Phi, psi and omega in degrees: 000313179295322179297321179295317179293320177297320179296321177304313183293317179297319178294324177295318177297331180282354176104001179291147175275163182305321181298315179292320178297318181302317178296316183297321185256005176061050175229172173281153179304321180295324178294319177298315179300321178300312182289328175292321177294319178298320178295314179302317181294337180263353188305310183299318179295321179293320177296322178297317177300318182298320183279319189256332182220065186302332179292338181264359183299312181300319178298318180294320177296314179300317180299317180298316182285333181275337185300132177271331179229149182305325181293340178290342184293339183269357180289125182281161172057040177265108179257135182218157173288155177216159182273168178295334178298323181299329182297339181283339187295316179304327177292325178292325178296324185291344182293000000 
């Protein structure tokens, strides 16, 4: 599930539209839009982590991708396993 969400974000960074991403990850366009909005809503906090607390960036990215509801994004100290695909996201943030 996290790998699929990470792929949505990476494809969006590459310029793909929701319709194309939906086909690629086998989801509905609305589901892709939901995860892109959640990522957008977390963007400022993720950039802050990158600048001020780079060691916590991966944890913040994992938290964003694991959250089932937007209010879950504010829960502190949530540690989760992540896929190798997730490791690419911090580089995309730096662009």
